[in-house]
C-alpha positions as CSV (number, residue, x, y, z in Angstrom):
1,M,-9.3,-54.6,-44.4
2,Y,-12.4,-52.5,-44.0
3,K,-15.5,-54.4,-45.4
4,P,-18.1,-52.2,-45.7
5,N,-21.5,-52.2,-44.7
6,S,-20.6,-55.4,-43.3
7,G,-22.0,-55.0,-39.4
8,E,-18.9,-57.1,-37.8
9,P,-15.8,-56.3,-36.0
10,V,-13.2,-55.0,-37.8
11,N,-9.6,-54.8,-37.1
12,L,-7.8,-52.3,-38.4
13,P,-4.5,-52.2,-36.1
14,A,-2.8,-50.4,-39.0
15,F,-5.4,-47.0,-37.8
16,S,-3.3,-46.9,-35.0
17,G,-0.1,-47.3,-35.4
18,L,-0.4,-44.6,-38.2
19,R,-1.7,-42.0,-35.7
20,G,1.7,-43.4,-33.8
21,I,3.5,-42.3,-37.1
22,A,2.0,-39.0,-37.1
23,A,2.6,-38.3,-33.4
24,L,6.2,-39.2,-33.7
25,I,6.4,-36.8,-36.4
26,V,4.6,-34.0,-34.3
27,L,7.6,-34.8,-32.0
28,F,10.5,-35.2,-34.0
29,G,9.5,-31.7,-35.4
30,H,9.3,-29.9,-32.4
31,V,12.7,-31.3,-30.9
32,S,15.0,-31.2,-33.9
33,T,16.0,-27.5,-33.3
34,P,17.4,-27.6,-29.7
35,I,20.2,-25.0,-30.4
36,G,18.7,-22.5,-32.3
37,A,19.8,-23.2,-35.4
38,P,18.6,-26.2,-37.4
39,L,20.5,-29.7,-37.0
40,N,20.8,-31.6,-40.3
41,F,19.4,-35.1,-39.8
42,G,19.6,-36.5,-43.7
43,I,17.0,-38.2,-45.7
44,F,14.7,-37.6,-42.6
45,E,15.3,-33.7,-43.0
46,P,11.9,-33.1,-44.6
47,I,10.5,-34.9,-42.0
48,A,11.7,-33.3,-38.8
49,R,11.3,-29.4,-40.7
50,Y,7.9,-29.9,-41.4
51,G,6.5,-32.2,-38.5
52,G,3.5,-30.4,-38.2
53,F,2.0,-32.2,-41.1
54,G,1.9,-35.0,-38.6
55,V,-1.3,-33.1,-37.0
56,D,-3.1,-33.0,-40.7
57,A,-2.6,-36.5,-40.1
58,F,-4.8,-36.5,-37.2
59,F,-7.4,-35.0,-38.5
60,V,-7.7,-36.7,-41.5
61,L,-7.8,-39.7,-39.9
62,S,-10.1,-39.0,-37.3
63,G,-12.9,-38.0,-39.5
64,F,-12.6,-41.4,-41.3
65,I,-12.5,-43.4,-37.7
66,L,-15.3,-41.5,-35.8
67,C,-17.5,-42.3,-39.2
68,H,-16.7,-45.9,-39.1
69,V,-17.2,-46.1,-35.2
70,Y,-20.2,-43.8,-34.6
71,A,-21.8,-43.0,-38.2
72,D,-24.2,-45.8,-38.5
73,R,-24.8,-46.2,-34.9
74,L,-26.2,-42.9,-34.8
75,S,-28.8,-42.7,-37.2
76,A,-30.1,-45.9,-35.7
77,D,-29.9,-45.2,-32.1
78,V,-30.6,-41.3,-31.1
79,G,-29.2,-42.7,-27.7
80,A,-26.2,-43.7,-29.0
81,L,-25.4,-39.8,-28.9
82,R,-25.0,-39.8,-25.5
83,E,-22.1,-42.5,-25.5
84,F,-20.6,-40.5,-28.4
85,A,-20.3,-37.3,-26.4
86,V,-18.9,-39.2,-23.1
87,S,-17.0,-40.9,-25.0
88,R,-15.1,-38.3,-26.7
89,F,-15.1,-36.7,-23.2
90,A,-13.2,-38.5,-21.3
91,R,-11.1,-39.7,-24.2
92,I,-9.5,-36.2,-24.4
93,Y,-10.7,-34.3,-21.4
94,P,-8.1,-35.2,-18.7
95,L,-5.4,-35.7,-19.7
96,H,-6.0,-32.0,-21.3
97,V,-6.5,-30.5,-18.1
98,L,-3.6,-32.1,-16.4
99,T,-1.2,-30.6,-19.0
100,L,-3.1,-27.4,-18.7
101,V,-2.1,-27.6,-14.9
102,M,1.6,-28.9,-15.3
103,M,2.3,-26.1,-17.5
104,L,1.2,-23.7,-14.8
105,G,3.0,-25.3,-12.4
106,A,6.1,-25.2,-14.7
107,Y,5.1,-21.4,-15.4
108,A,5.4,-20.5,-11.5
109,A,8.4,-22.7,-11.1
110,A,9.9,-20.8,-13.9
111,G,8.9,-17.6,-12.1
112,R,9.8,-18.0,-8.8
113,A,13.6,-19.4,-9.6
114,G,13.3,-15.9,-12.1
115,V,13.2,-17.2,-15.3
116,T,11.5,-15.4,-17.4
117,P,9.6,-17.9,-19.8
118,T,10.0,-17.8,-23.5
119,E,6.6,-18.3,-24.1
120,Q,3.8,-16.1,-21.8
121,D,0.8,-15.4,-24.1
122,G,-1.1,-18.3,-22.9
123,Y,-1.0,-17.9,-18.9
124,S,-3.6,-14.9,-18.6
125,F,-6.7,-15.6,-16.7
126,G,-8.8,-15.5,-19.5
127,S,-6.6,-17.7,-21.7
128,I,-6.7,-20.5,-18.9
129,V,-10.2,-20.3,-18.7
130,L,-11.0,-20.8,-22.6
131,S,-8.6,-23.3,-22.2
132,L,-10.5,-25.0,-19.7
133,L,-13.5,-25.1,-22.2
134,M,-11.2,-26.0,-24.5
135,V,-12.5,-23.6,-27.6
136,S,-9.5,-21.5,-27.0
137,E,-8.3,-21.7,-30.4
138,W,-11.7,-20.6,-31.7
139,F,-10.6,-17.3,-30.5
140,D,-7.4,-17.3,-31.4
141,V,-5.8,-17.1,-27.8
142,S,-2.8,-19.0,-27.2
143,A,-3.1,-21.6,-24.2
144,P,-0.6,-22.6,-21.7
145,N,0.1,-26.2,-23.2
146,P,0.5,-24.8,-26.9
147,S,0.4,-28.6,-28.2
148,S,-3.6,-28.2,-27.1
149,W,-4.8,-26.2,-29.4
150,S,-5.3,-29.2,-32.0
151,I,-7.9,-30.4,-29.0
152,T,-9.8,-27.6,-29.3
153,V,-10.0,-28.3,-32.6
154,E,-10.9,-31.8,-32.2
155,F,-13.4,-30.6,-29.7
156,A,-15.2,-28.5,-32.8
157,N,-14.4,-31.5,-34.9
158,Y,-16.6,-33.1,-32.4
159,L,-19.9,-31.1,-32.5
160,V,-20.3,-31.0,-36.1
161,F,-19.7,-34.7,-36.5
162,T,-23.1,-35.9,-36.8
163,G,-23.9,-33.2,-39.2
164,V,-21.1,-33.8,-41.6
165,A,-21.3,-37.8,-40.9
166,G,-25.5,-37.1,-41.5
167,I,-25.1,-35.1,-45.1
168,L,-22.3,-37.3,-46.3
169,A,-24.4,-40.4,-45.4
170,R,-27.1,-39.0,-47.4
171,L,-24.7,-37.6,-50.5
172,R,-22.8,-41.1,-50.4
173,K,-22.3,-41.4,-54.2
174,F,-20.8,-38.2,-54.5
175,S,-18.9,-38.2,-51.8
176,P,-15.9,-38.0,-53.9
177,I,-16.7,-34.4,-54.5
178,A,-16.8,-33.7,-50.7
179,V,-13.4,-34.8,-50.9
180,A,-12.5,-32.3,-53.3
181,V,-14.9,-29.8,-51.6
182,C,-13.3,-30.1,-48.5
183,A,-9.7,-29.4,-50.0
184,I,-10.9,-26.5,-51.5
185,A,-12.4,-25.3,-48.3
186,V,-8.9,-26.0,-46.5
187,A,-7.0,-24.2,-49.5
188,Y,-9.4,-21.6,-48.6
189,S,-8.8,-21.7,-44.3
190,G,-6.5,-19.3,-44.4
191,E,-4.4,-18.6,-41.3
192,S,-7.1,-20.9,-39.1
193,R,-5.9,-23.5,-37.8
194,L,-9.8,-24.3,-36.4
195,F,-11.2,-23.7,-39.9
196,R,-8.5,-25.8,-41.4
197,G,-8.8,-28.8,-39.0
198,L,-12.6,-28.8,-39.1
199,A,-12.1,-29.1,-43.5
200,E,-9.7,-31.7,-43.0
201,F,-11.5,-33.7,-40.4
202,S,-14.9,-33.4,-42.9
203,M,-12.5,-34.9,-45.5
204,G,-11.5,-37.4,-43.9
205,C,-15.6,-38.7,-43.1
206,A,-15.7,-37.6,-47.5
207,A,-12.9,-40.5,-47.5
208,F,-14.7,-43.1,-45.0
209,Y,-18.2,-42.5,-47.4
210,S,-16.1,-42.4,-50.8
211,F,-14.6,-46.1,-49.6
212,R,-18.3,-47.2,-48.8
213,A,-19.8,-46.3,-52.2
214,F,-16.6,-47.4,-54.4
215,P,-14.5,-49.4,-52.5
216,L,-10.9,-51.1,-54.2
217,R,-11.6,-53.8,-56.5
218,R,-7.3,-54.3,-56.1
219,S,-5.0,-53.5,-53.6
220,T,-1.9,-51.7,-54.2
221,A,1.1,-50.5,-52.6
222,A,0.8,-46.5,-52.8
223,A,0.0,-45.6,-49.3
224,A,3.1,-45.0,-48.2
225,L,3.8,-42.7,-51.0
226,F,1.0,-40.7,-50.5
227,F,2.4,-40.6,-47.0
228,V,5.8,-39.4,-47.1
229,A,4.9,-37.0,-50.7
230,P,3.7,-34.1,-48.3
231,F,7.5,-34.2,-46.6
232,Y,9.1,-34.6,-49.8
233,F,7.4,-32.8,-52.1
234,Q,6.8,-29.8,-50.0
235,P,10.8,-28.6,-50.1
236,V,10.4,-28.6,-54.3
237,I,7.2,-27.7,-55.5
238,N,5.9,-25.5,-52.1
239,L,2.8,-27.6,-51.7
240,Q,-0.6,-25.8,-49.9
241,Y,-2.2,-27.7,-46.6
242,W,-5.2,-28.6,-49.2
243,H,-2.3,-31.1,-50.8
244,V,-1.2,-32.2,-48.0
245,A,-4.4,-33.2,-46.9
246,L,-5.5,-35.0,-50.2
247,C,-2.5,-37.1,-49.3
248,F,-3.9,-38.0,-46.1
249,A,-7.3,-38.9,-47.5
250,A,-5.8,-41.2,-50.1
251,V,-3.9,-42.6,-47.4
252,V,-6.6,-44.1,-44.8
253,Y,-8.6,-44.5,-48.4
254,L,-5.9,-47.1,-49.6
255,F,-5.3,-48.4,-46.1
256,A,-9.3,-49.3,-45.7
257,G,-8.7,-51.6,-49.0
258,S,-5.4,-52.6,-49.5
259,P,-3.5,-54.2,-46.6
260,Q,-2.3,-57.1,-48.7
261,L,0.5,-56.0,-50.5
262,D,0.9,-52.7,-48.3
263,P,4.2,-53.0,-46.7
264,F,3.1,-49.5,-44.7
265,Y,0.0,-50.8,-43.7
266,R,2.2,-53.8,-42.5
267,L,4.5,-51.1,-40.6
268,C,1.6,-49.6,-39.4
269,A,-0.2,-53.0,-37.9
270,S,2.8,-54.0,-36.6
271,R,3.3,-54.2,-32.6
272,P,5.7,-51.5,-31.6
273,I,4.1,-49.1,-34.2
274,V,0.2,-50.0,-32.4
275,F,2.1,-49.4,-29.2
276,L,3.0,-46.1,-30.2
277,G,-0.7,-45.5,-31.4
278,D,-1.8,-46.2,-28.1
279,I,-0.1,-43.7,-26.3
280,S,0.1,-41.4,-28.5
281,Y,-2.3,-38.9,-27.1
282,S,0.3,-38.5,-24.1
283,V,3.0,-38.2,-26.3
284,Y,1.2,-35.4,-28.3
285,L,0.3,-33.7,-24.8
286,L,3.1,-34.2,-22.5
287,Q,5.8,-33.4,-24.7
288,W,5.9,-29.4,-25.0
289,F,6.0,-29.3,-21.2
290,I,9.1,-31.9,-21.5
291,W,10.8,-30.4,-24.0
292,I,11.1,-27.3,-22.2
293,G,13.4,-29.3,-19.5
294,W,15.3,-30.3,-22.0
295,K,15.8,-27.4,-23.8
296,H,16.0,-24.5,-21.2
297,V,17.8,-26.7,-18.5
298,I,19.8,-30.0,-19.9
299,A,20.8,-29.1,-23.2
300,K,23.1,-26.2,-21.1
301,T,24.9,-29.5,-19.3
302,A,28.2,-29.9,-21.0
303,L,27.5,-33.1,-22.0
304,F,25.0,-31.8,-24.4
305,A,26.0,-28.6,-25.0
306,T,28.1,-30.5,-27.3
307,H,25.9,-33.0,-28.5
308,P,22.9,-31.8,-29.5
309,Y,21.8,-35.0,-31.5
310,W,22.2,-36.8,-28.6
311,L,20.2,-34.2,-27.2
312,V,17.6,-34.8,-29.8
313,F,17.5,-38.6,-28.9
314,C,17.5,-38.8,-25.5
315,A,14.4,-35.7,-25.0
316,A,12.5,-37.8,-28.1
317,L,13.0,-41.2,-25.7
318,S,12.2,-39.1,-22.1
319,V,8.7,-38.6,-24.0
320,I,7.8,-41.7,-24.8
321,A,9.1,-43.3,-21.6
322,A,6.9,-40.3,-19.6
323,S,4.1,-41.1,-22.4
324,T,3.8,-44.6,-21.7
325,L,3.7,-44.3,-17.3
326,C,1.0,-41.4,-18.5
327,H,-1.1,-43.5,-20.4
328,Y,-1.4,-46.6,-18.2
329,A,-1.0,-44.9,-14.9
330,F,-3.5,-42.0,-15.7
331,E,-4.9,-41.5,-19.8
332,R,-6.8,-44.7,-19.1
333,P,-8.0,-45.4,-15.5
334,A,-9.1,-41.7,-15.7
335,R,-11.0,-42.4,-19.0
336,F,-12.5,-45.7,-18.1
337,W,-13.7,-43.6,-14.4
338,L,-15.6,-41.0,-16.5
339,R,-17.5,-43.6,-18.7
340,K,-18.5,-45.1,-15.7
341,R,-19.5,-42.2,-14.3
342,L,-21.0,-40.4,-16.1
343,A,-22.7,-43.2,-18.7
344,G,-22.1,-46.4,-17.7
345,I,-20.1,-48.2,-20.5
346,R,-18.6,-51.1,-19.2
347,M,-15.1,-51.2,-20.3
348,P,-12.9,-54.2,-20.9
349,P,-10.0,-54.3,-18.4
350,I,-7.2,-53.8,-20.9
351,S,-7.9,-51.9,-24.1
352,D,-6.6,-53.2,-27.0
353,A,-6.3,-50.3,-29.9
354,S,-6.0,-52.6,-32.9
355,Q,-9.6,-53.2,-32.4
356,V,-12.5,-50.8,-33.0
357,A,-14.4,-50.5,-30.1
358,P,-17.2,-48.6,-29.8
359,S,-15.8,-46.5,-28.0
360,G,-13.4,-45.7,-30.6
361,D,-10.2,-45.8,-28.3
362,I,-8.0,-46.0,-31.3
363,L,-9.3,-41.8,-31.5
364,V,-6.9,-39.3,-30.3
């Protein structure tokens, strides 16, 4: 349970697990159409069809946790701003560059093999430069790694974070109104994923301050209902993105105050799901690179051409396996090395994503 104003370290494993589930949903959405025609996944079909909602969950969750980790420290110590900048850069940039290079290599290999890639918009010199600067989505430009669009939005979120958190801290009692304002902003973001992500991130920040101002007095077990509602209500009543964001804001608000009776909270806090949260950033950025190999090469083999459901399962499993290797062999070592070089931040030998440390490790 989150303890507002306690000043003590707070154990929040379920928030990391929630991120892991969101990453799996995005992955499921990407690999669920291996043969051109959609497959039928029965009760899980809405989750496959609307897997992109997992990214909206990322943005809301990011705003909530960044406020928890940094809001008070940044207001009390200007020096914490440098630590925030270094830790966020070290968290997202190394793997972003690695996967960009991997996608460029795949594009070059396809060209040498005489294969025309289905996605070619992101390989111009300008697209590569904007992607390296993490601003491609700001200019509505495709990147070599299509999954990285949300990383450029998250970078924008980091830039506005101190301002958003500072305003909400001063207007704490009005933070529920801020949630509604953010929902309106999402509704009017149109086709802009950048502005939608900024509004959803701000909604997560507002949800944090809403809990601080109005903490839950009674435990509830409603978080799972709010989490699955966007996926299963969408085919029936055609939800808009602001409905989806509000549901995820409700989830993080409930997670902050009612874990005891909530089976969904306990599921997200379980070790396997928390582990998925640990590797979720690698899952998110590697999935496109691995999936194109499955879809355009392996799917044509005799075994998988006639068994598309096995193709989906094996492709997803291979992404998780590769992400585990990448997380431990590259992502964590690169993150720790950059922090040490850029700011001298001392890191423990083993990262425990169930603890919200000052470095904010449980975030995407």
